[in-house]
DSSP file (Angstrom, degrees, kcal/mol; ACC not computed):
  #  RESIDUE AA STRUCTURE BP1 BP2  ACC     N-H-->O    O-->H-N    N-H-->O    O-->H-N    TCO  KAPPA ALPHA  PHI   PSI    X-CA   Y-CA   Z-CA
    1    1 A M              0   0    0      0, 0.0     2,-0.4     0, 0.0     0, 0.0   0.000 360.0 360.0 360.0 129.4 -145.7   50.4  -21.9
    2    2 A T        -     0   0    0      1,-0.0     2,-0.4     0, 0.0     0, 0.0  -0.801 360.0-132.5 -97.5 131.7 -146.3   53.5  -23.9
    3    3 A Q        -     0   0    0     -2,-0.4     2,-0.3     1,-0.0    -1,-0.0  -0.687  23.8-123.3 -83.2 131.4 -143.8   54.6  -26.5
    4    4 A E        -     0   0    0     -2,-0.4     2,-0.2     1,-0.1    -1,-0.0  -0.572  23.3-131.0 -76.8 133.2 -142.9   58.3  -26.3
    5    5 A R        -     0   0    0     -2,-0.3     2,-0.5     1,-0.0    34,-0.1  -0.594  16.9-121.6 -85.0 144.9 -143.5   60.2  -29.6
    6    6 A K        -     0   0    0     -2,-0.2    32,-3.1    32,-0.1     2,-0.5  -0.754  20.5-136.1 -89.2 125.3 -140.7   62.4  -31.0
    7    7 A K  E     +A   37   0A   0     -2,-0.5    30,-0.3    30,-0.2     3,-0.1  -0.701  26.1 174.8 -81.7 123.1 -141.7   66.1  -31.4
    8    8 A L  E     +     0   0A   0     28,-2.6    65,-3.3    -2,-0.5     2,-0.4   0.863  66.3  22.1 -93.9 -45.4 -140.6   67.4  -34.7
    9    9 A V  E     -AB  36  72A   0     27,-1.9    27,-2.7    63,-0.2     2,-0.4  -0.980  61.7-179.3-129.2 136.4 -142.1   70.9  -34.8
   10   10 A E  E     -AB  35  71A   0     61,-2.3    61,-2.6    -2,-0.4     2,-0.5  -0.977   4.9-173.4-137.0 124.4 -143.3   73.1  -32.0
   11   11 A L  E     -AB  34  70A   0     23,-3.0    23,-1.6    -2,-0.4     2,-0.5  -0.969   7.6-172.5-111.6 130.8 -144.8   76.5  -32.2
   12   12 A K  E     - B   0  69A   0     57,-2.4    57,-2.0    -2,-0.5    21,-0.2  -0.965  66.8 -30.5-128.0 115.3 -145.4   78.4  -28.9
   13   13 A N  E    S-     0   0A   0     -2,-0.5     2,-0.3    18,-0.2    18,-0.2   0.856  81.6-177.9  51.5  45.2 -147.3   81.6  -28.8
   14   14 A V  E     +A   32   0A   0     18,-2.8    18,-2.7    54,-0.1     2,-0.3  -0.600   6.5 173.7 -82.0 131.1 -146.2   82.7  -32.3
   15   15 A S  E     + B   0  67A   0     52,-2.0    51,-2.5    -2,-0.3    52,-1.5  -0.981   8.2 178.5-134.5 147.9 -147.3   86.1  -33.6
   16   16 A L  E     -A   29   0A   0     13,-2.3    13,-2.0    -2,-0.3    12,-1.3  -0.947   5.1-171.1-151.8 128.2 -146.4   88.0  -36.8
   17   17 A T  E     -A   27   0A   0     -2,-0.3     3,-0.5    10,-0.2     2,-0.3  -0.981  14.2-145.0-121.7 130.7 -147.6   91.3  -38.0
   18   18 A F  E    S+A   26   0A   0      8,-2.9     8,-2.3    -2,-0.4     4,-0.1  -0.712  81.8   8.7 -91.1 145.8 -146.8   92.7  -41.5
   19   19 A N  S >  S-     0   0    0     -2,-0.3     3,-2.2     6,-0.2    -1,-0.2   0.872  87.5-155.8  55.3  43.5 -146.3   96.5  -42.0
   20   20 A K  T 3  S+     0   0    0     -3,-0.5    -1,-0.2     1,-0.3     3,-0.1  -0.218  71.3  10.8 -54.6 130.7 -146.3   97.1  -38.2
   21   21 A G  T 3  S+     0   0    0      1,-0.3    -1,-0.3    -3,-0.1     2,-0.2   0.433 105.4 110.1  82.2  -0.1 -147.3  100.6  -37.3
   22   22 A K  S X  S-     0   0    0     -3,-2.2     3,-1.5    -4,-0.1    -1,-0.3  -0.595  83.3-107.4-103.7 167.7 -148.5  101.5  -40.9
   23   23 A S  T 3  S+     0   0    0      1,-0.3    -1,-0.1    -2,-0.2    -3,-0.1   0.755 120.1  51.3 -65.9 -23.7 -152.0  102.1  -42.2
   24   24 A N  T 3  S+     0   0    0     -5,-0.1    -1,-0.3     2,-0.1    -4,-0.1  -0.020  79.4 153.2-103.4  30.5 -151.9   98.8  -44.0
   25   25 A E    <   -     0   0    0     -3,-1.5     2,-0.4    -6,-0.1    -6,-0.2  -0.331  24.4-165.7 -60.3 137.0 -150.8   96.8  -40.9
   26   26 A V  E     -A   18   0A   0     -8,-2.3    -8,-2.9    -2,-0.0     2,-1.2  -0.983  18.5-147.5-131.5 120.8 -151.9   93.1  -41.0
   27   27 A E  E     +A   17   0A   0     -2,-0.4   -10,-0.2   -10,-0.2     3,-0.1  -0.743  27.3 171.9 -84.6  97.1 -151.9   90.8  -38.0
   28   28 A A  E     +     0   0A   0    -12,-1.3     2,-0.4    -2,-1.2    -1,-0.2   0.866  65.6  20.4 -80.0 -38.5 -151.1   87.6  -40.0
   29   29 A I  E     -A   16   0A   0    -13,-2.0   -13,-2.3    -3,-0.2     2,-0.5  -0.999  66.9-170.2-134.3 130.6 -150.5   85.2  -37.0
   30   30 A D  E     -     0   0A   0     -2,-0.4   -15,-0.2   -15,-0.2   -16,-0.1  -0.884  67.4 -37.6-129.3 101.7 -151.8   85.9  -33.5
   31   31 A D  E    S+     0   0A   0     -2,-0.5     2,-0.4   -18,-0.2   -18,-0.2   0.908  77.8 177.5  58.0  51.8 -150.6   83.7  -30.6
   32   32 A V  E     +A   14   0A   0    -18,-2.7   -18,-2.8   -20,-0.1     2,-0.4  -0.722   5.1 175.6 -90.7 133.6 -150.5   80.3  -32.5
   33   33 A S  E     +     0   0A   0     -2,-0.4     2,-0.3   -21,-0.2   -21,-0.2  -0.999  12.6 134.0-137.3 134.7 -149.3   77.2  -30.7
   34   34 A F  E     -A   11   0A   0    -23,-1.6   -23,-3.0    -2,-0.4     2,-0.3  -0.956  34.8-135.5-167.5 163.4 -149.2   73.6  -31.9
   35   35 A D  E     -A   10   0A   0     -2,-0.3     2,-0.4   -25,-0.2   -25,-0.2  -0.941   7.2-158.2-123.6 146.8 -146.9   70.5  -32.0
   36   36 A I  E     -A    9   0A   0    -27,-2.7   -28,-2.6    -2,-0.3   -27,-1.9  -0.997  15.9-155.6-124.2 128.4 -146.2   68.1  -34.9
   37   37 A Y  E >   -A    7   0A   0     -2,-0.4     3,-2.1   -30,-0.3   -30,-0.2  -0.706  29.8 -87.1-105.6 154.1 -144.9   64.6  -34.0
   38   38 A E  T 3  S+     0   0    0    -32,-3.1   -32,-0.1    -2,-0.3     3,-0.1  -0.296 114.6  14.8 -55.2 134.3 -142.9   62.1  -36.0
   39   39 A G  T 3  S+     0   0    0      1,-0.3     2,-0.3   -34,-0.1    -1,-0.3   0.375  98.5 128.0  81.6  -4.7 -145.1   59.9  -38.1
   40   40 A E    <   -     0   0    0     -3,-2.1     2,-0.6     1,-0.0    -1,-0.3  -0.605  57.6-135.9 -87.0 142.9 -148.1   62.2  -37.6
   41   41 A I        -     0   0    0     -2,-0.3     2,-0.4    -3,-0.1    -4,-0.0  -0.888  29.1-170.6 -95.2 123.9 -150.2   63.5  -40.5
   42   42 A F        -     0   0    0     -2,-0.6     2,-0.4    -6,-0.0    -6,-0.0  -0.960   9.9-172.6-123.6 130.0 -150.8   67.1  -39.8
   43   43 A G        -     0   0    0     -2,-0.4     2,-0.6     2,-0.0    -2,-0.0  -0.969  11.6-156.2-121.9 138.6 -153.2   69.4  -41.7
   44   44 A L        -     0   0    0     -2,-0.4     2,-0.4     2,-0.0    -2,-0.0  -0.957  22.7-177.2-113.9 113.4 -153.6   73.2  -41.2
   45   45 A V        +     0   0    0     -2,-0.6     2,-0.3     5,-0.0    -2,-0.0  -0.881  16.4 122.4-118.6 141.1 -157.0   74.3  -42.3
   46   46 A G        -     0   0    0     -2,-0.4     3,-0.1     5,-0.0     5,-0.1  -0.962  56.4 -67.5-179.8 169.8 -158.5   77.8  -42.5
   47   47 A E    >   -     0   0    0     -2,-0.3     3,-1.9     1,-0.2     5,-0.3  -0.179  68.1 -77.6 -64.5 161.8 -160.1   80.4  -44.7
   48   48 A S  T 3  S+     0   0    0      1,-0.3    -1,-0.2     2,-0.1     0, 0.0  -0.426 122.4  19.4 -59.3 130.9 -158.2   82.1  -47.4
   49   49 A G  T 3  S+     0   0    0     -2,-0.1    -1,-0.3    -3,-0.1    -2,-0.1   0.565  86.7 121.6  84.3   8.9 -156.0   84.8  -45.8
   50   50 A S  S <  S-     0   0    0     -3,-1.9    -2,-0.1    -4,-0.1    -3,-0.1   0.550  88.1 -98.1 -85.0  -6.0 -156.2   83.2  -42.3
   51   51 A G  S  > S+     0   0    0     -4,-0.2     4,-2.4   -22,-0.1     5,-0.2   0.536  80.7 130.8 108.8   7.0 -152.4   82.8  -42.1
   52   52 A K  H  > S+     0   0    0     -5,-0.3     4,-2.1     1,-0.2     5,-0.1   0.946  80.9  41.1 -59.2 -51.0 -151.8   79.1  -43.1
   53   53 A T  H  > S+     0   0    0      1,-0.2     4,-2.7     2,-0.2    -1,-0.2   0.884 113.2  54.8 -65.9 -38.2 -149.0   79.9  -45.6
   54   54 A T  H  > S+     0   0    0      2,-0.2     4,-2.0     1,-0.2    -1,-0.2   0.881 107.2  50.8 -63.6 -37.9 -147.5   82.5  -43.2
   55   55 A I  H  X S+     0   0    0     -4,-2.4     4,-2.2     2,-0.2    -2,-0.2   0.943 111.2  48.2 -63.0 -47.2 -147.3   79.9  -40.5
   56   56 A G  H  X S+     0   0    0     -4,-2.1     4,-1.5     1,-0.2    -2,-0.2   0.911 111.3  50.0 -58.8 -43.3 -145.5   77.5  -42.9
   57   57 A R  H  <>S+     0   0    0     -4,-2.7     5,-3.4     1,-0.2     6,-1.1   0.857 109.7  52.0 -63.6 -35.0 -143.1   80.3  -43.9
   58   58 A S  H ><5S+     0   0    0     -4,-2.0     3,-1.0     3,-0.2    -1,-0.2   0.878 104.6  55.1 -69.3 -37.7 -142.4   81.0  -40.3
   59   59 A V  H 3<5S+     0   0    0     -4,-2.2    -1,-0.2     1,-0.2    -2,-0.2   0.860 113.8  41.8 -62.5 -34.7 -141.6   77.3  -39.5
   60   60 A L  T 3<5S-     0   0    0     -4,-1.5    -1,-0.2    -5,-0.2    -2,-0.2   0.402 114.8-118.1 -90.8   1.9 -139.0   77.4  -42.3
   61   61 A K  T < 5S+     0   0    0     -3,-1.0    -3,-0.2     2,-0.2     3,-0.1   0.840  78.9 127.6  59.3  36.5 -137.8   80.9  -41.3
   62   62 A L  S   <S+     0   0    0     -5,-3.4     2,-0.4     1,-0.3    -4,-0.2   0.657  79.7  34.7 -86.3 -21.8 -138.8   82.4  -44.6
   63   63 A S  S    S-     0   0    0     -6,-1.1     2,-0.4    -9,-0.1    -1,-0.3  -1.000  90.2-129.3-128.5 132.8 -140.7   85.0  -42.5
   64   64 A D        -     0   0    0     -2,-0.4     2,-0.1    -3,-0.1    -6,-0.1  -0.670  24.0-130.8 -83.5 133.4 -139.3   86.2  -39.2
   65   65 A I        -     0   0    0     -2,-0.4   -49,-0.2    -7,-0.2     3,-0.1  -0.439   1.7-143.3 -81.1 156.3 -141.8   86.1  -36.3
   66   66 A D  S    S-     0   0    0    -51,-2.5     2,-0.3     1,-0.3   -50,-0.2   0.829  79.7  -4.3 -85.1 -37.2 -142.5   89.0  -33.9
   67   67 A S  E    S+B   15   0A   0    -52,-1.5   -52,-2.0     2,-0.0    -1,-0.3  -0.974  98.5  46.1-153.6 164.3 -142.9   86.9  -30.8
   68   68 A G  E    S-     0   0A   0     -2,-0.3     2,-0.4   -54,-0.2   -55,-0.2  -0.423  74.7 -81.1  95.0-173.9 -143.1   83.3  -29.6
   69   69 A T  E     -B   12   0A   0    -57,-2.0   -57,-2.4    -2,-0.1     2,-0.4  -0.979  23.8-163.5-134.8 146.3 -140.8   80.4  -30.4
   70   70 A V  E     -B   11   0A   0     -2,-0.4     7,-2.2   -59,-0.2     8,-0.5  -0.996  15.7-176.5-125.1 124.0 -140.5   77.9  -33.3
   71   71 A T  E     -BC  10  76A   0    -61,-2.6   -61,-2.3    -2,-0.4     2,-0.4  -0.943  11.6-164.1-122.2 147.0 -138.4   74.7  -32.7
   72   72 A F  E >  S-BC   9  75A   0      3,-2.7     3,-1.8    -2,-0.4   -63,-0.2  -0.988  80.9 -15.1-130.0 119.5 -137.6   72.0  -35.1
   73   73 A S  T 3  S-     0   0    0    -65,-3.3   -65,-0.1    -2,-0.4   -64,-0.1   0.869 131.5 -51.9  51.6  40.3 -136.3   68.6  -33.7
   74   74 A G  T 3  S+     0   0    0    -66,-0.3     2,-0.5     1,-0.2    -1,-0.3   0.404 116.3 112.1  83.7  -2.4 -135.7   70.4  -30.4
   75   75 A N  E <   -C   72   0A   0     -3,-1.8    -3,-2.7     2,-0.0    -1,-0.2  -0.896  67.7-124.0-110.0 131.7 -133.7   73.3  -31.8
   76   76 A G  E     -C   71   0A   0     -2,-0.5    -5,-0.2    -5,-0.2     3,-0.1  -0.462  18.6-166.6 -66.9 139.6 -134.8   76.9  -31.9
   77   77 A I    >   +     0   0    0     -7,-2.2     3,-1.4    -2,-0.1    -1,-0.1   0.566  65.5  89.5-105.0 -10.1 -134.8   78.3  -35.5
   78   78 A S  T 3  S+     0   0    0     -8,-0.5    -1,-0.1     1,-0.3    -7,-0.1   0.827  93.2  41.8 -59.2 -34.4 -135.2   82.0  -34.7
   79   79 A S  T 3  S+     0   0    0     -3,-0.1    -1,-0.3     2,-0.0    -2,-0.1   0.426  84.6 124.9 -95.5   1.9 -131.5   82.7  -34.4
   80   80 A L    <   +     0   0    0     -3,-1.4     2,-0.3     4,-0.1    -3,-0.1  -0.383  32.0 162.5 -66.3 136.9 -130.3   80.5  -37.4
   81   81 A K    >>  -     0   0    0     -2,-0.1     3,-1.2     0, 0.0     4,-1.0  -0.956  43.8 -12.5-145.7 162.4 -128.2   82.4  -40.0
   82   82 A G  H 3> S+     0   0    0     -2,-0.3     4,-2.3     1,-0.3     5,-0.2  -0.119 127.7   2.8  53.4-128.4 -125.9   81.6  -42.9
   83   83 A K  H 3> S+     0   0    0      1,-0.2     4,-3.0     2,-0.2    -1,-0.3   0.865 132.7  55.1 -62.0 -39.5 -124.7   78.0  -43.0
   84   84 A D  H <> S+     0   0    0     -3,-1.2     4,-2.2     2,-0.2    -1,-0.2   0.905 110.3  45.9 -62.6 -40.8 -126.8   76.9  -40.1
   85   85 A L  H  X S+     0   0    0     -4,-1.0     4,-2.2     2,-0.2    -2,-0.2   0.908 112.9  50.3 -67.1 -41.9 -130.0   78.2  -41.7
   86   86 A H  H  X S+     0   0    0     -4,-2.3     4,-0.7     2,-0.2    -2,-0.2   0.920 111.4  48.3 -61.4 -44.7 -128.9   76.5  -45.0
   87   87 A D  H >X S+     0   0    0     -4,-3.0     3,-0.8     1,-0.2     4,-0.6   0.893 110.0  52.6 -63.2 -40.5 -128.3   73.2  -43.3
   88   88 A F  H >X S+     0   0    0     -4,-2.2     3,-1.5     1,-0.2     4,-0.9   0.919 104.8  54.9 -60.2 -44.1 -131.7   73.5  -41.5
   89   89 A R  H 3< S+     0   0    0     -4,-2.2    -1,-0.2     1,-0.3    -2,-0.2   0.645  96.2  66.6 -69.7 -13.4 -133.5   74.0  -44.8
   90   90 A K  H << S+     0   0    0     -3,-0.8    -1,-0.3    -4,-0.7    -2,-0.2   0.793 108.9  38.7 -70.2 -27.5 -132.0   70.8  -46.1
   91   91 A T  H << S+     0   0    0     -3,-1.5     2,-0.4    -4,-0.6    -2,-0.2   0.588 116.9  49.3-100.4 -12.9 -134.1   68.9  -43.6
   92   92 A A     <  +     0   0    0     -4,-0.9     2,-0.3   -32,-0.1    -1,-0.2  -0.975  62.4 157.6-134.9 120.7 -137.3   70.9  -43.7
   93   93 A Q        -     0   0    0     -2,-0.4     2,-0.4    -3,-0.1    -3,-0.0  -0.942  21.9-147.7-139.8 161.8 -139.2   71.9  -46.8
   94   94 A M        -     0   0    0     -2,-0.3     2,-0.6   -34,-0.0    -2,-0.0  -0.977   9.9-146.3-133.5 141.7 -142.7   72.9  -47.7
   95   95 A I        -     0   0    0     -2,-0.4     7,-0.0     2,-0.0     8,-0.0  -0.951  34.2-130.1-102.8 117.5 -145.0   72.4  -50.7
   96   96 A F        -     0   0    0     -2,-0.6     6,-0.1     2,-0.1     5,-0.1  -0.191  24.1-101.6 -69.4 163.3 -147.2   75.5  -50.9
   97   97 A Q  S    S+     0   0    0      1,-0.1     3,-0.1     2,-0.1    -1,-0.1   0.665 104.8  75.4 -66.8 -20.6 -150.9   75.1  -51.3
   98   98 A D    >>  -     0   0    0      1,-0.2     4,-1.6     2,-0.0     3,-1.0  -0.772  61.0-172.3 -93.7  98.0 -151.1   75.9  -55.0
   99   99 A P  H 3> S+     0   0    0      0, 0.0     4,-2.7     0, 0.0    -1,-0.2   0.781  79.8  64.9 -63.1 -26.0 -149.8   72.7  -56.7
  100  100 A Q  H 34 S+     0   0    0      1,-0.2     5,-0.2     2,-0.2    -2,-0.0   0.856 113.5  31.8 -65.6 -33.7 -149.8   74.3  -60.1
  101  101 A S  H <4 S+     0   0    0     -3,-1.0    -1,-0.2     1,-0.1     3,-0.1   0.650 124.5  46.5 -95.7 -16.5 -147.2   76.8  -59.1
  102  102 A S  H  < S+     0   0    0     -4,-1.6     2,-0.4     1,-0.2    -2,-0.2   0.810 112.5  44.1 -92.9 -33.9 -145.4   74.4  -56.6
  103  103 A L  S  < S-     0   0    0     -4,-2.7     2,-0.7    -5,-0.2    -1,-0.2  -0.927  77.1-129.0-119.8 137.1 -145.1   71.2  -58.6
  104  104 A N    >   -     0   0    0     -2,-0.4     3,-1.8     1,-0.1     8,-0.1  -0.750  13.5-155.9 -85.1 113.0 -144.1   70.9  -62.3
  105  105 A G  T 3  S+     0   0    0     -2,-0.7    -1,-0.1     1,-0.3    -5,-0.0   0.620  91.0  59.2 -65.1 -13.6 -146.8   68.8  -64.0
  106  106 A R  T 3  S+     0   0    0      2,-0.1     2,-0.3    -3,-0.0    -1,-0.3   0.498  94.0  80.8 -92.8  -5.2 -144.3   67.7  -66.6
  107  107 A M  S <  S-     0   0    0     -3,-1.8     2,-0.2     2,-0.0    -4,-0.0  -0.737  82.1-116.3-102.6 150.5 -142.0   66.1  -64.1
  108  108 A K    >>  -     0   0    0     -2,-0.3     4,-2.0     1,-0.1     3,-0.6  -0.523  30.6-114.1 -76.3 151.4 -142.2   62.7  -62.5
  109  109 A I  H 3> S+     0   0    0      1,-0.3     4,-2.6     2,-0.2     5,-0.3   0.887 116.7  56.0 -54.4 -43.1 -142.6   62.7  -58.7
  110  110 A R  H 3> S+     0   0    0      1,-0.2     4,-2.2     2,-0.2    -1,-0.3   0.865 108.5  48.2 -60.6 -35.0 -139.2   61.1  -58.2
  111  111 A D  H <> S+     0   0    0     -3,-0.6     4,-1.2     2,-0.2    -1,-0.2   0.859 109.4  52.2 -73.9 -35.2 -137.6   63.9  -60.2
  112  112 A I  H  X S+     0   0    0     -4,-2.0     4,-0.7     2,-0.2     3,-0.3   0.935 114.4  42.8 -63.4 -45.8 -139.5   66.6  -58.2
  113  113 A I  H >X S+     0   0    0     -4,-2.6     4,-1.0     1,-0.2     3,-0.7   0.896 111.1  55.6 -66.3 -40.4 -138.2   65.0  -54.9
  114  114 A A  H 3X S+     0   0    0     -4,-2.2     4,-2.9    -5,-0.3    -1,-0.2   0.747  91.3  74.8 -65.5 -23.4 -134.7   64.5  -56.4
  115  115 A E  H 3X S+     0   0    0     -4,-1.2     4,-2.6    -3,-0.3    -1,-0.2   0.918  98.1  44.7 -56.0 -46.1 -134.5   68.2  -57.2
  116  116 A G  H <X S+     0   0    0     -3,-0.7     4,-2.0    -4,-0.7    -1,-0.2   0.875 111.9  52.8 -65.7 -37.8 -134.0   69.1  -53.5
  117  117 A I  H  <>S+     0   0    0     -4,-1.0     5,-2.5     2,-0.2     6,-0.5   0.904 112.6  45.2 -63.2 -41.8 -131.5   66.3  -53.1
  118  118 A D  H ><5S+     0   0    0     -4,-2.9     3,-1.1     3,-0.2    -2,-0.2   0.929 111.0  51.7 -68.4 -46.1 -129.5   67.6  -56.1
  119  119 A I  H 3<5S+     0   0    0     -4,-2.6    -2,-0.2     1,-0.3    -1,-0.2   0.899 117.5  38.8 -58.1 -42.5 -129.7   71.3  -55.0
  120  120 A H  T 3<5S-     0   0    0     -4,-2.0    -1,-0.3    -5,-0.2    -2,-0.2   0.369 107.0-126.6 -92.5   4.8 -128.3   70.4  -51.5
  121  121 A K  T < 5 +     0   0    0     -3,-1.1    -3,-0.2    -4,-0.3    -4,-0.1   0.916  56.1 150.3  51.6  51.5 -125.9   67.8  -52.9
  122  122 A L      < +     0   0    0     -5,-2.5     2,-0.4    -6,-0.1    -4,-0.1   0.577  53.9  61.0 -90.4 -11.4 -127.2   65.1  -50.5
  123  123 A A        -     0   0    0     -6,-0.5     3,-0.1     1,-0.1     6,-0.0  -0.941  64.1-154.0-119.6 141.3 -126.4   62.1  -52.9
  124  124 A K  S    S+     0   0    0     -2,-0.4     2,-0.3     1,-0.1    -1,-0.1   0.737  80.6  14.9 -82.1 -23.7 -123.0   61.1  -54.1
  125  125 A S  S  > S-     0   0    0      1,-0.1     4,-1.9     0, 0.0    -1,-0.1  -0.929  78.2-107.3-145.4 167.2 -124.3   59.5  -57.3
  126  126 A K  T  4 S+     0   0    0     -2,-0.3    -1,-0.1     1,-0.2    -2,-0.0   0.856 120.0  54.8 -64.4 -34.8 -127.4   59.2  -59.4
  127  127 A E  T  4 S+     0   0    0      1,-0.2    -1,-0.2     2,-0.2     0, 0.0   0.906 108.2  47.7 -65.1 -41.9 -128.0   55.7  -58.2
  128  128 A E  T  4        0   0    0      1,-0.3    -1,-0.2     0, 0.0    -2,-0.2   0.867 360.0 360.0 -67.0 -35.6 -127.9   56.9  -54.5
  129  129 A R     <        0   0    0     -4,-1.9    -1,-0.3    -6,-0.0    -2,-0.2   0.499 360.0 360.0 -61.5 360.0 -130.3   59.7  -55.4
């Protein structure tokens, strides 16, 4: 008997162009599709400027896509706004590729992780955190 894996993230035919119609137009993502499953280790590899960070930003709805769909735990994120978007971002976060600007070298790992818990008020006490 095969256990079915839970799909956490799904991108289907995602495209995003910056400065559309202008002389400095950049096609950052062109028809990208992939799935990420629970428990899976996923790496996105490519040359500098190939769109890796833009894809990550699109998954978190930090950048709006031009076409395609992004789903997280079976829910489309394109139409999320306000409280729903805030609630979504409590469950999905990204560490950007430059650890020097993303992680504070003077903080312990537990404190770095706890920062998100504190910001979103996910723990009732310091012990629970």
